[in-house]
N, C-alpha and C positions, 0 to 999 in steps of 0.2 A: 573848698566850699567858696561859693560866691555870696556876695552881700547884695540885695537888691532893695529898691525903693519904689513906691508910689508917690509922687510928688505932685502936689496941687498948689494953686494960687494961694498965697497967705491968707487972703479974705475968705477963701472957701473951705479951710481947715475943718471947721465944725459944722459944714453943710450937710444936711441928712441925705439930700440927694446925691451929693458927691460921694458920701461915704458908701452908699449902696452901690453905686456904679464902680468904685474902687473894689468893693466886696465881691461883686461879679466878676471883675477882671482878675483878682486873684484867684477865685474858683478856676477860672478857665486856665491860668497859668498852671496851677498846681495839677489840674487833670492833665495838661498836655505834658508837664515834666514827668508826671507818674507813667504816662504812656511810653516816655522815652527812657524809663529806667532811672529817673533821677528822684531824689527825695528833697522835700521843703520843709521849712519850719518858720512860722511867724516869729518875729522878734520885735515887739512893738514898744520897747521901753524909751525909745526916743520921741515917737508922738505922744505917748502917755505922759512923759514928764513935761514935754511942751505943753500939752493941754492943762495939766494940773498946776503948773506954775502960773498959767493965765487965769485959770479958775481961782487961785488963791492970791491973785495979785502980787505974785512974787516977781523979783528981777528975772527976766528971761534967759536963764544961764543956758539951759539945753537948747534953746532956739539960736542963740548966739553962736554955740559951738557947732550947732549942725550947719548954720550958714558959713561958718568959716571953713569947716572942714569938708564938708560934701558938695560944694558948688552947685547949689540949688538954683540959681538964676532967680532969685526972688521968691520961689516957692518954698513949700514946707513939707516934710515928709508926713503922709497920713497913714502909711502902711510899710513896714519893713520886714524883710525876710532873709532867709540864707538857703541857698540851693546847692546841691552837689551830688556826687556819686555816692551811694550807700558803701559803708566799709564792711557790713555784714547783711545778711538777708534780713529784710524788713517784713514783718507780718502785716497782712492787711487789716484795717480797722475792722472790728466785729461789727455784723449787721444781723438785724432781726430778720428772720424769715418772711417773705410775703405775706404769708398766711396771718401773721401777727398784726399787720397794719392794713390789710384789704379791708375795706368798708370802713376805714376811719372817717369819721365825721358824718357818717349816713345817719339820717334821723335827727341830726342836730340842726336847728334853724339859725339861720345868720341874723345877727343882732343888727337892727337898723336904728339909726338916729331918728328921734321924733322931733 
């Protein structure tokens, strides 16, 4: 298995727009990997610990360790994952039938700010 990171500039780590962009990139990567017979798994302990230490005002131990060991060029990991070839057949995630979700939201009015 291989270990991968999405790295962003340190000052953008908690930026909502960046988080959405990284999430979209992850979805595309995971779909492309699946088409090629690879499997992926998010592994977000590193960014979660970095954010939690910041939130609590603790010494940035995880950030320091990541900077020293991962060669991030001043950035910080916002999403981590592993990817590889499955060792056994992997079942697809269950999906609801189209009929169960068709028409979802019909008749529901959008809420507007006043």
